[in-house]
C-alpha positions in Angstrom: 95.9 -240.3 -70.4 95.6 -238.6 -73.8 92.6 -236.8 -75.1 91.1 -239.7 -77.3 91.3 -242.1 -74.4 89.8 -239.5 -72.1 87.0 -239.0 -74.7 86.3 -242.8 -74.9 86.2 -243.1 -71.1 84.1 -239.9 -70.9 81.7 -241.2 -73.5 81.4 -244.5 -71.7 80.6 -242.8 -68.4 78.5 -240.1 -70.0 76.4 -242.6 -72.0 75.5 -244.7 -69.0 74.9 -241.5 -67.0 72.6 -240.3 -69.8 70.7 -243.6 -69.7 70.4 -243.3 -65.9 69.3 -239.7 -66.0 66.7 -240.4 -68.7 65.3 -243.2 -66.5 65.5 -240.8 -63.6 63.3 -238.4 -65.5 60.9 -241.2 -66.3 60.9 -241.9 -62.5 60.2 -238.3 -61.7 57.4 -238.1 -64.3 55.8 -241.1 -62.5 56.4 -239.4 -59.1 54.7 -236.2 -60.4 51.6 -238.1 -61.4 51.5 -240.2 -58.3 52.4 -237.8 -55.5 52.8 -234.4 -57.2 54.0 -231.6 -54.8 51.9 -232.7 -51.8 52.9 -232.9 -48.1 53.5 -236.6 -48.5 55.8 -235.9 -51.5 57.7 -233.4 -49.4 58.1 -236.1 -46.7 59.5 -238.7 -49.2 61.8 -236.3 -50.9 63.4 -235.3 -47.6 63.7 -239.0 -46.5 65.2 -239.8 -49.9 67.5 -236.7 -49.9 69.1 -237.3 -46.5 71.0 -240.6 -47.3 71.7 -239.4 -50.8 73.2 -236.2 -49.4 75.4 -238.2 -46.9 76.4 -240.6 -49.7 77.5 -237.8 -52.0 79.2 -235.9 -49.1 81.1 -238.9 -47.6 81.3 -241.8 -50.0 81.4 -240.1 -53.4 82.7 -236.8 -52.1 85.3 -236.9 -49.4 86.1 -240.6 -49.4 86.4 -241.1 -53.2 88.4 -237.9 -53.7 90.8 -239.0 -51.0 90.8 -242.7 -51.8 91.4 -242.6 -55.6 94.7 -240.6 -55.5 96.1 -242.8 -52.8 95.0 -246.0 -54.5 96.4 -244.8 -57.9 99.7 -243.8 -56.3 100.0 -247.1 -54.5 99.3 -249.1 -57.6 101.8 -247.0 -59.7 104.6 -246.9 -57.2 104.2 -250.1 -55.1 102.5 -252.6 -57.3 99.3 -254.8 -57.2 100.1 -256.7 -54.0 100.4 -253.5 -52.0 97.2 -252.2 -53.6 95.3 -255.3 -52.5 96.5 -254.9 -48.9 95.3 -251.3 -49.0 91.9 -252.4 -50.3 91.5 -255.1 -47.6 92.4 -252.7 -44.8 90.1 -249.9 -46.1 87.2 -252.4 -46.6 87.4 -253.5 -43.0 87.5 -250.1 -41.5 85.1 -248.4 -44.0 82.6 -251.2 -43.6 82.7 -251.0 -39.8 82.1 -247.3 -39.8 79.1 -247.7 -42.2 77.5 -250.4 -40.0 77.7 -248.0 -37.0 76.4 -245.0 -38.9 73.6 -246.9 -40.5 72.4 -248.4 -37.2 72.5 -245.0 -35.6 70.5 -243.5 -38.4 67.8 -246.1 -38.3 67.4 -245.8 -34.5 67.3 -242.0 -34.5 65.3 -241.4 -37.7 62.6 -239.2 -36.2 65.2 -236.8 -34.7 67.2 -236.7 -37.9 64.0 -235.8 -39.8 63.5 -233.0 -37.3 67.0 -231.6 -37.9 66.8 -231.7 -41.7 63.2 -230.6 -42.0 62.4 -228.4 -39.0 59.5 -226.8 -40.8 57.6 -230.1 -40.6 57.2 -229.6 -36.9 54.0 -227.6 -37.6 52.5 -230.8 -39.1 53.1 -233.7 -36.7 51.7 -236.3 -39.2 54.1 -235.1 -41.9 57.0 -235.2 -39.5 56.1 -238.7 -38.3 55.8 -240.0 -41.9 59.2 -238.5 -42.7 60.8 -240.4 -39.8 59.1 -243.7 -40.9 60.2 -243.3 -44.5 63.7 -242.5 -43.3 64.0 -245.8 -41.5 63.5 -247.5 -44.8 65.8 -245.2 -46.8 68.7 -244.7 -44.4 70.3 -248.2 -44.9 70.7 -247.1 -48.5 73.5 -244.9 -47.2 75.6 -247.9 -46.1 74.9 -250.0 -49.2 75.5 -247.2 -51.8 78.7 -246.1 -49.9 80.1 -249.6 -50.5 79.0 -249.3 -54.1 80.9 -246.0 -54.3 84.0 -247.7 -52.8 83.8 -250.5 -55.4 83.3 -247.9 -58.2 86.4 -246.0 -57.1 88.4 -249.2 -57.4 87.1 -250.0 -60.8 87.6 -246.5 -62.1 91.2 -246.5 -60.9 92.0 -249.7 -62.8 90.3 -248.2 -65.9 86.9 -250.0 -65.8 84.3 -247.3 -66.0 81.2 -249.1 -67.4 79.8 -250.9 -64.4 80.2 -247.9 -61.9 78.6 -245.6 -64.5 75.7 -248.1 -65.2 75.0 -248.8 -61.5 72.6 -245.8 -60.8 70.2 -247.2 -63.5 69.1 -249.9 -61.0 68.0 -247.3 -58.5 65.7 -245.7 -61.1 64.4 -249.1 -62.2 63.7 -250.1 -58.6 61.8 -246.9 -57.9 59.8 -247.1 -61.1 58.8 -250.7 -60.3 57.9 -249.7 -56.7 55.8 -246.7 -58.0 54.0 -248.7 -60.7 53.3 -252.0 -59.0 53.5 -251.6 -55.2 52.5 -248.0 -54.5 48.8 -248.6 -55.3 48.8 -251.4 -52.7 50.1 -249.3 -49.8 48.8 -246.4 -47.8 50.5 -244.0 -47.9 51.8 -244.8 -51.4 55.2 -243.2 -50.6 56.1 -246.1 -48.3 56.5 -248.3 -51.4 59.0 -245.8 -52.8 61.0 -245.8 -49.6 61.2 -249.6 -49.7 62.2 -249.4 -53.4 65.2 -247.3 -52.4 66.4 -250.0 -50.0 66.0 -252.8 -52.5 67.9 -250.7 -55.1 70.9 -250.5 -52.7 71.1 -254.3 -52.4 71.0 -254.8 -56.1 73.6 -252.1 -56.8 76.0 -253.6 -54.4 75.7 -257.2 -55.7 76.4 -256.2 -59.3 79.8 -254.8 -58.3 81.2 -258.2 -57.3 81.7 -259.8 -60.8 83.7 -256.9 -62.3 85.8 -256.7 -59.1 86.6 -260.4 -59.4 87.4 -260.1 -63.1 89.8 -257.2 -62.4 91.4 -259.2 -59.6 90.8 -256.5 -57.0 87.9 -257.7 -54.9 88.4 -256.3 -51.4 88.4 -258.9 -48.6 87.8 -257.0 -45.3 90.6 -257.9 -42.9 90.9 -255.8 -39.7 94.4 -257.2 -39.1 95.6 -255.9 -42.5 97.6 -252.7 -42.2 98.8 -250.3 -44.8 100.2 -246.7 -44.5 97.8 -245.6 -47.2 94.8 -245.9 -44.7 96.2 -243.2 -42.6 96.9 -241.1 -45.6 93.3 -241.5 -46.8 91.9 -240.5 -43.4 94.2 -237.5 -43.3 93.0 -236.3 -46.7 89.3 -237.3 -46.1 88.7 -235.2 -43.0 89.2 -231.8 -44.7 87.8 -233.0 -48.0 84.3 -233.2 -46.5 83.8 -229.6 -47.5 85.9 -229.7 -50.7 84.0 -230.9 -53.7 80.7 -231.5 -51.8 79.9 -227.9 -50.9 77.2 -227.7 -53.6 75.5 -230.7 -52.0 75.6 -229.0 -48.6 74.1 -225.9 -50.1 71.3 -227.9 -51.7 70.6 -229.6 -48.4 70.5 -226.2 -46.6 68.0 -225.1 -49.2 65.8 -228.1 -48.2 66.0 -227.2 -44.6 64.9 -223.6 -45.3 62.4 -224.7 -47.9 60.7 -226.8 -45.2 59.9 -223.5 -43.4 58.2 -222.1 -46.5 54.8 -222.8 -48.0 53.9 -226.5 -48.7 55.3 -227.7 -52.0 58.5 -225.7 -51.8 60.7 -228.8 -51.2 59.1 -230.5 -54.2 59.5 -227.5 -56.5 63.2 -227.4 -55.6 63.4 -231.1 -56.1 62.0 -231.1 -59.6 64.1 -228.2 -60.7 67.2 -229.6 -59.2 66.6 -232.9 -61.0 66.7 -231.2 -64.4 69.9 -229.4 -63.6 71.4 -232.7 -62.5 70.8 -234.2 -66.0 73.5 -232.2 -67.9 75.6 -232.0 -64.7 75.8 -235.7 -64.6 76.1 -236.5 -68.3 78.9 -233.9 -68.9 80.7 -232.7 -65.8 80.4 -235.7 -63.5 81.4 -238.0 -66.4 84.4 -235.8 -67.2 85.3 -235.5 -63.5 85.1 -239.3 -63.1 87.6 -240.0 -65.8 90.1 -237.2 -65.1 90.7 -237.9 -61.4 92.5 -241.2 -62.0 94.2 -239.7 -65.1 95.5 -236.7 -63.0 96.5 -239.0 -60.1 98.5 -241.2 -62.4 100.1 -238.2 -64.1 101.2 -236.6 -60.8 102.4 -240.0 -59.5 104.6 -240.3 -62.6 105.7 -236.7 -62.6 104.1 -236.1 -66.0 103.2 -232.4 -65.8 102.4 -232.2 -69.5 99.8 -234.9 -69.4 98.2 -233.4 -66.3 98.0 -230.0 -68.0 96.5 -231.4 -71.2 94.0 -233.4 -69.2 92.9 -230.3 -67.2 92.6 -228.2 -70.4 90.5 -230.9 -72.1 88.1 -231.0 -69.1 87.7 -227.2 -68.8 86.9 -226.7 -72.5 84.5 -229.6 -72.7 82.3 -228.2 -69.9 82.5 -224.7 -71.4 81.4 -225.6 -74.9 78.7 -228.1 -73.7 77.7 -226.7 -70.3 76.8 -223.1 -71.3 74.2 -224.0 -74.0 72.6 -226.5 -71.6 72.3 -223.8 -68.9 70.8 -221.4 -71.4 68.3 -224.0 -72.7 67.1 -224.7 -69.1 66.6 -221.0 -68.5 64.9 -220.2 -71.8 62.6 -223.2 -71.9 62.0 -224.0 -68.2 58.2 -224.0 -68.4 57.8 -226.2 -71.5 60.4 -228.7 -70.2 58.7 -229.0 -66.8 55.3 -229.1 -68.4 56.3 -231.9 -70.8 57.8 -234.0 -68.1 55.7 -233.4 -65.0 52.4 -231.6 -65.6 50.2 -234.6 -65.3 48.0 -236.0 -62.5 48.8 -234.4 -59.2 51.2 -231.8 -60.7 49.3 -228.6 -61.5 50.1 -225.5 -63.6 51.0 -223.5 -60.5 53.5 -226.2 -59.5 55.1 -226.0 -62.9 55.4 -222.3 -62.8 56.9 -222.3 -59.3 59.4 -225.1 -60.2 60.3 -223.2 -63.5 61.3 -220.1 -61.5 63.7 -222.1 -59.3 64.9 -224.0 -62.4 66.0 -220.8 -64.0 67.8 -219.7 -60.9 69.6 -223.1 -60.6 70.5 -223.1 -64.3 72.3 -219.8 -63.9 74.8 -221.6 -61.8 75.1 -224.8 -63.9 78.4 -223.7 -65.6 79.8 -223.1 -62.1 78.6 -226.4 -60.8 80.3 -228.1 -63.8 83.5 -226.1 -63.3 83.7 -227.2 -59.6 83.5 -230.8 -60.7 86.5 -230.5 -63.1 88.6 -228.2 -61.0 88.4 -229.8 -57.6 89.9 -233.2 -58.8 93.2 -231.3 -59.7 93.7 -230.5 -56.0 92.7 -234.0 -54.8 94.9 -235.7 -57.4 97.8 -233.7 -55.9 96.6 -234.8 -52.5 95.9 -231.2 -51.5 92.6 -231.1 -49.6 93.3 -227.9 -47.6 92.6 -225.5 -50.4 89.2 -226.9 -51.5 88.3 -226.9 -47.8 89.0 -223.2 -47.4 87.2 -222.4 -50.7 84.3 -224.6 -49.7 83.9 -222.9 -46.3 84.0 -219.4 -47.9 81.3 -220.5 -50.5 79.1 -222.1 -47.8 79.2 -219.1 -45.6 78.4 -216.9 -48.6 75.5 -219.2 -49.5 74.0 -219.0 -46.1 74.3 -215.2 -46.0 72.6 -215.0 -49.4 69.9 -217.5 -48.4 68.9 -215.2 -45.5 69.0 -212.2 -47.9 66.9 -213.7 -50.6 64.6 -216.3 -49.0 62.1 -213.9 -47.3 61.6 -211.8 -50.4 61.9 -214.5 -53.2 60.9 -217.7 -51.4 62.2 -220.9 -52.8 63.6 -219.1 -55.8 65.9 -217.1 -53.5 67.3 -220.3 -52.2 68.1 -221.6 -55.7 69.7 -218.3 -56.7 71.9 -218.2 -53.6 73.1 -221.7 -54.4 74.1 -220.6 -57.9 75.9 -217.5 -56.8 77.9 -219.4 -54.2 78.8 -221.9 -56.8 80.3 -219.2 -59.0 82.3 -217.9 -56.0 83.5 -221.5 -55.4 84.6 -222.1 -59.0 86.3 -218.8 -59.3 88.4 -219.3 -56.1 89.4 -222.8 -57.2 90.6 -221.6 -60.6 92.5 -218.7 -59.0 94.1 -221.1 -56.6 95.4 -223.3 -59.5 96.8 -220.2 -61.2 98.5 -218.8 -58.1 100.3 -222.1 -57.5 101.4 -222.4 -61.1 99.5 -225.7 -61.4 97.3 -224.6 -64.2 97.0 -221.2 -66.0 96.2 -219.8 -69.4 99.1 -217.7 -70.8 96.5 -215.3 -72.3 92.8 -215.0 -71.7 91.2 -216.6 -74.8 89.1 -213.6 -75.7 88.3 -214.8 -79.2 86.8 -218.2 -78.2 84.8 -216.4 -75.4 83.4 -214.0 -77.9 82.6 -216.8 -80.3 80.8 -218.8 -77.6 78.9 -215.6 -76.5 77.8 -215.1 -80.1 76.5 -218.7 -80.3 74.6 -218.2 -77.0 73.2 -214.9 -78.2 71.8 -216.5 -81.4 70.4 -219.4 -79.4 68.7 -216.9 -77.1 66.6 -215.6 -80.0 64.7 -218.8 -79.9 63.0 -217.7 -76.7 60.0 -216.2 -78.6 58.9 -219.7 -79.6 58.8 -220.9 -75.9 55.2 -221.9 -74.9 53.8 -221.4 -71.4 52.6 -224.0 -69.0 49.0 -222.9 -69.6 49.3 -223.6 -73.3 50.3 -227.2 -72.6 47.2 -228.1 -70.5 45.2 -229.4 -73.4 48.0 -231.3 -75.1 48.8 -235.0 -74.5 52.2 -236.3 -73.7 53.1 -237.0 -77.3 52.1 -233.6 -78.6 54.0 -231.9 -75.8 57.1 -234.1 -76.4 57.1 -233.4 -80.2 56.7 -229.7 -79.7 59.4 -229.6 -77.0 61.8 -231.7 -79.1 61.3 -229.3 -82.1 62.0 -226.2 -79.9 65.2 -227.7 -78.4 66.4 -228.9 -81.7 66.0 -225.5 -83.3 67.8 -223.8 -80.4 70.7 -226.4 -80.5 71.1 -226.0 -84.3 71.1 -222.2 -84.0 73.9 -222.5 -81.4 76.0 -224.9 -83.5 75.4 -222.8 -86.7 76.5 -219.6 -84.9 79.7 -221.3 -83.7 80.5 -222.6 -87.2 79.9 -219.2 -88.8 82.1 -217.6 -86.1 85.0 -219.9 -87.0 84.8 -222.3 -84.1 85.7 -225.9 -84.8 85.3 -227.0 -81.2 85.1 -230.7 -82.0 89.0 -230.6 -82.3 89.0 -230.3 -78.6 87.9 -233.9 -78.3 90.5 -235.3 -80.8 93.5 -233.0 -80.5 96.0 -235.6 -79.5 94.8 -238.1 -82.0 95.7 -235.8 -84.9 99.4 -235.4 -84.0 101.6 -236.1 -87.1 105.3 -236.4 -87.4 107.0 -235.4 -90.7 110.7 -235.4 -91.8 112.4 -233.4 -94.5 111.1 -231.2 -97.3 110.1 -233.9 -99.8 106.4 -234.0 -100.5 105.4 -232.4 -97.2 102.6 -229.9 -97.8 99.7 -229.4 -95.4 96.1 -228.6 -96.6 95.0 -226.5 -93.6 96.4 -223.2 -92.4 98.6 -223.6 -89.3 99.7 -221.7 -86.2 103.5 -222.3 -86.3 106.5 -222.0 -84.0 110.1 -222.8 -84.8 113.0 -223.8 -82.5 115.3 -226.4 -81.1 113.0 -227.2 -78.1 115.9 -229.1 -76.4 114.5 -230.3 -73.1 111.0 -228.8 -73.7 111.6 -226.8 -70.6 109.3 -224.2 -69.0 110.4 -221.5 -71.5 109.4 -223.8 -74.4 106.2 -224.7 -72.6 105.5 -221.0 -72.3 105.8 -220.6 -76.1 103.6 -223.7 -76.8 100.9 -222.3 -74.5 100.9 -219.1 -76.6 100.8 -221.1 -79.8 97.8 -223.2 -78.5 96.0 -220.0 -77.4 96.5 -218.4 -80.8 95.3 -221.6 -82.5 92.2 -221.8 -80.3 91.4 -218.2 -81.1 91.6 -219.0 -84.8 90.2 -222.5 -84.8 93.4 -223.8 -86.5 95.8 -226.7 -85.8 99.3 -226.2 -84.4 102.7 -227.0 -85.8 106.2 -227.1 -84.2 109.2 -227.1 -86.6 112.4 -228.6 -85.1 115.9 -229.3 -86.6 118.1 -232.3 -86.8 120.9 -232.0 -86.0 120.4 -228.9 -83.9 122.2 -225.8 -85.3 124.8 -225.7 -82.6 125.6 -229.3 -83.2 125.9 -228.7 -86.9 128.3 -225.8 -86.6 130.4 -227.5 -83.9 130.9 -230.4 -86.2 132.0 -228.1 -89.1 134.5 -226.4 -86.8 135.8 -229.7 -85.2 134.4 -228.7 -81.8 132.4 -230.6 -79.2 128.7 -229.6 -79.3 126.8 -229.0 -76.1 125.2 -232.2 -74.6 121.6 -232.9 -75.6 119.0 -232.7 -72.8 116.8 -235.2 -74.7 116.6 -237.4 -77.7 114.4 -236.5 -80.7 111.9 -239.2 -79.8 111.6 -237.8 -76.3 111.2 -234.3 -77.7 108.4 -235.4 -80.0 106.6 -237.2 -77.1 106.9 -234.0 -74.9 105.6 -231.7 -77.6 102.8 -234.0 -78.4 101.9 -234.1 -74.7 101.6 -230.3 -74.8 99.0 -230.6 -77.5 101.0 -229.9 -80.7 99.2 -231.3 -83.7 102.1 -231.6 -86.2 105.8 -231.8 -85.5 108.0 -231.3 -88.6 111.7 -232.2 -88.3 113.9 -230.5 -90.9 117.4 -231.5 -91.9 119.3 -228.4 -90.8 121.9 -228.6 -93.6 119.2 -228.4 -96.2 117.3 -225.5 -94.6 120.5 -223.6 -93.9 121.1 -223.3 -97.7 117.8 -221.4 -98.2 117.8 -217.7 -98.2 115.6 -216.0 -95.7 113.1 -215.0 -98.3 113.1 -218.6 -99.8 112.5 -220.0 -96.3 109.5 -217.8 -95.9 108.1 -218.6 -99.3 108.8 -222.3 -99.5 108.6 -223.5 -95.8 106.3 -221.1 -94.1 103.8 -220.3 -96.9 103.9 -223.1 -99.5 104.4 -226.1 -97.2 103.0 -225.0 -93.9 100.4 -222.5 -95.0 101.3 -220.4 -91.9 98.5 -218.2 -90.7 100.3 -217.1 -87.6 103.9 -217.5 -86.5 105.3 -217.3 -82.9 109.1 -217.3 -82.4 111.5 -216.4 -79.7 113.3 -213.1 -79.4 116.6 -214.6 -80.5 115.3 -216.5 -83.5 117.5 -216.4 -86.7 116.9 -218.2 -90.0 118.1 -218.5 -93.6 121.5 -218.6 -95.1 124.1 -217.1 -92.9 121.4 -216.5 -90.3 120.4 -213.2 -92.0 116.7 -213.6 -91.2 115.3 -212.3 -87.9 112.1 -211.2 -86.3 112.2 -207.8 -88.0 112.3 -209.5 -91.5 109.5 -211.8 -90.6 107.4 -208.8 -89.4 108.1 -207.2 -92.7 107.5 -210.2 -95.0 104.6 -211.8 -93.1 101.8 -209.2 -93.9 102.9 -209.3 -97.5 102.5 -213.0 -97.8 99.5 -213.4 -95.6 100.5 -214.4 -92.1 100.9 -212.6 -88.9 104.0 -212.8 -86.6 104.3 -212.5 -82.8 107.4 -212.6 -80.6 107.2 -214.8 -77.6 107.9 -213.2 -74.3 111.0 -214.4 -72.5 110.2 -216.6 -69.4 112.5 -215.9 -66.4 112.9 -217.4 -63.0 114.9 -215.7 -60.3 115.6 -212.9 -62.7 117.4 -215.2 -65.2 116.1 -216.5 -68.5 115.0 -220.2 -68.5 117.2 -221.8 -71.1 118.7 -225.2 -72.1 122.1 -223.9 -71.2 121.0 -223.0 -67.7 119.6 -226.5 -67.3 122.8 -228.1 -68.5 124.7 -226.0 -66.0 122.5 -227.3 -63.2 122.9 -230.9 -64.3 126.7 -230.5 -64.5 126.4 -229.6 -60.7 124.1 -232.6 -60.3 121.5 -230.2 -59.0 118.5 -232.2 -60.1 116.1 -230.1 -58.0 117.1 -227.0 -59.9 116.9 -228.8 -63.2 113.4 -230.1 -62.4 112.3 -226.6 -61.5 113.4 -225.2 -64.8 112.1 -228.2 -66.8 108.7 -228.2 -65.1 109.3 -232.0 -64.4 112.1 -234.2 -63.2 115.1 -234.6 -65.6 114.7 -238.1 -67.1 115.8 -240.5 -69.8 113.1 -242.3 -71.8 114.2 -245.1 -74.1 113.5 -248.6 -75.3 115.3 -251.5 -73.4 117.5 -253.5 -75.7 119.7 -256.5 -75.4 123.1 -256.0 -73.9 126.0 -258.4 -73.2 124.2 -260.0 -70.2 127.1 -259.2 -68.0 125.0 -257.7 -65.2 122.9 -260.9 -65.0 126.0 -263.0 -64.6 127.2 -260.7 -61.8 123.9 -261.0 -60.0 122.7 -257.5 -60.9 120.6 -257.8 -64.1 120.3 -254.5 -65.9 118.0 -252.9 -68.4 120.1 -251.4 -71.1 119.2 -248.3 -73.1 121.4 -247.1 -76.0 122.0 -243.3 -75.9 122.4 -242.0 -79.4 124.0 -238.7 -78.2 126.2 -237.7 -75.3 124.0 -236.8 -72.3 124.8 -233.9 -70.0 125.6 -236.2 -67.1 127.7 -239.3 -66.6 128.6 -241.6 -63.7 126.6 -243.7 -61.3 123.3 -242.4 -59.9 120.5 -243.4 -57.5 117.4 -243.3 -59.7 113.7 -244.0 -60.0 112.6 -246.3 -62.9 109.1 -246.2 -64.2 107.7 -249.0 -66.4 105.1 -248.4 -69.1 102.2 -249.5 -66.8 103.2 -246.8 -64.2 105.0 -249.1 -61.7 107.9 -247.3 -59.9 111.1 -248.9 -58.7 114.1 -247.7 -56.9 117.2 -248.3 -59.0 120.9 -247.7 -59.5 122.1 -246.6 -62.9 125.4 -246.2 -64.8 125.5 -243.6 -67.5 128.6 -243.7 -69.7 131.0 -245.9 -71.7 131.5 -248.8 -69.3 135.3 -248.6 -69.1 135.7 -251.8 -67.1 134.5 -253.9 -70.0 135.8 -251.6 -72.8 132.3 -250.5 -73.7 131.6 -249.0 -77.1 129.1 -246.0 -77.3 127.2 -244.4 -74.5 124.7 -246.5 -72.6 122.3 -246.2 -69.7 122.4 -249.4 -67.6 119.7 -249.6 -64.9 119.4 -252.2 -62.1 116.0 -252.2 -60.5 115.8 -253.1 -56.8 113.4 -255.8 -55.8 112.2 -256.4 -59.3 112.2 -259.5 -61.5 110.8 -258.2 -64.7 111.1 -258.9 -68.4 111.8 -255.4 -69.8 113.2 -256.1 -73.2 111.5 -254.1 -75.9 109.6 -251.9 -73.4 110.0 -248.2 -73.0 111.5 -247.3 -69.6 111.6 -243.9 -67.9 114.6 -243.3 -65.6 114.8 -240.3 -63.3 118.2 -239.6 -61.7 117.8 -238.4 -58.1 121.3 -238.5 -56.5 124.8 -238.6 -57.9 126.9 -241.4 -56.3 130.3 -241.3 -58.0 132.0 -240.8 -61.4 132.4 -243.7 -63.8 135.8 -245.4 -63.5 137.5 -248.6 -64.4 137.6 -251.5 -61.9 140.7 -253.8 -61.7 138.7 -257.0 -62.1 135.2 -258.4 -62.6 135.0 -259.3 -58.9 135.9 -255.7 -58.0 133.2 -254.6 -60.4 130.7 -256.8 -58.7 131.6 -255.4 -55.3 131.4 -251.9 -56.7 127.9 -252.5 -58.1 126.8 -254.0 -54.8 128.0 -251.0 -52.9 126.4 -248.6 -55.3 123.2 -250.4 -55.2 123.1 -250.4 -51.4 123.9 -246.7 -51.2 121.2 -245.9 -53.8 118.6 -247.8 -51.9 119.6 -246.0 -48.7 119.3 -242.6 -50.3 116.0 -243.3 -52.1 114.2 -244.8 -49.1 115.5 -242.3 -46.5 
């Protein structure tokens, strides 16, 4: 999924989440007026938090993070029918477990209340009320878990609106219960507990129409079996501690808070609710859309797309998350006063909640980072690492809880949670880097400095922050107008500081959309300075990716777009033709190269005719190409880069001319594996040995052909083996018959057998890729097909007759299927 599509999906989820969180704030304002921070309020918040904690831990945490990757892989690799069997099997087993757990929770509610709120034991009436309320709220666990199951399905098939809008109905139900029914009941919190149950029923019912429309409504069938069920369970057990550690930590805070002075649970609840607003609107929205995108990318072996998706997610939460955290810390009291300081909520309650809000806000960027880093592991179906990280963070949180709680009270609990979140996020990021799954080539010091400058300017607005006491005599409208003015001023100060510092961070949301492809020298002149790299980029292998990462890092530091200059034909092809020699085989076509470079985040790809550029002197190349047309601000080239007539230009000349003409030059470090340089020649050598594993290691992805299926002679169809035909414009590095995987544009994977060559039996003309897909009856003409060779079967040779050709294809097809399914 490219950045614009991620943005659209993220905006959809974020908009609905924003609406839900705003209604949630309205709900909490009403709660504050109705029940304040009383003992009854503590009882309701515990009864409300227990099923929500279990829902986030199991349904939206472990289950969703294990279920979505398996569902996405099943859909991409096995098709819709297999996906429906998986849904039916999971629905039966998941539903049965939920019935048992819900019944157990209702029957043992008083004992569960004692476990989660042991401090209530000193107040029997409060403990009894908590157990009674829990009997009403616990069934919500089963209902909302089914809602999460449905939402995971809809997110996987690209329908984000209904799952994102669903939480709104919980807030509407609780608001209605508080306004209309609470005054009729004693205690009033009983109406709120009943409202929770009603909300669960409504939320489940609204999932049915979109599931029917998508054609993926689960029908629980215990007799239905699917290997994916076992895979989900295998991933789910360790995932319980993976992405949900922050929820466990918050619940541990509640347990310890029940041992503190009355009101501590409520103070933590109100402060946590404000942290949840930006967390949900930004990080959870981003996390929701990147998990299916990452899962599809890994299922399709698209490492470039996965890397671009992860980069997009990290930068979004950085540039949006940090100012939100700072705003909550700077303006904790006025925000809480405006929202909650009415009725039963007193100034003392606001001050205590503000203290814990500042402690929670200090960890908000880490909470967000966890939400966007953990999906990378789950999309790769690696749950072991988040488990280890989560356990370390949880143990650290408990230790810090015991260190801080007795001296700092409820604030110490919030601070311990934030510090453990930072530990969790740091370990997750280090794990991705150590495995080579995701890393920055260089630490982006300049963007970090620019972001820090923006935050420092924003912090100067703290002097206008009013106190809770100053808000006592103001009504809700006066408070709201004053708070809105304060937050607007702080936000504008932040944005202005970023702009003055040279940050154009909105490009992060549209990077892929701006990709342009240009050919030749005629009339091509850019209007914005560029960070440029030049090379053949044949294969776009790990060495090339290493260069592009450096280019993107330099562009991010300078707030500029990126440009890659390539040549057609490639220089070695041009000189081989001049000398009557055979040029090295191409690893990829120009269109595939463009697609791969765009996937790495290059904004402009400029293809130059080599014969024209070769005629330019080195100085003319610098003046005309680099300065006049590209407006180069910074140039990164390899250590063997040569340019200009007779290849007289080199890095030394660039380093000399660059400062004179206004651009800086850097030499890319050589990337080596096993002590040898990663190069196109090394990959061609591996392919000549049919060592596809080694080629994939050097490329950073499987070696593959990508091309549009065109009409052939229909011979395969008459022989009983219909083929998809792709014309190869240049000689590939391999030829013969291969067992392959074929991937259609919608992500469906098929086993296949392919012939790459000139088709000698039928006196073929030109080089073709002919693919026969096993167990597939598809109309592929005009579609772009990806073909990944896995095993070499035999060289291409001429058969004596058409019947012999048919028998040969049948044998090749059977052998390929055997190898691919072994």
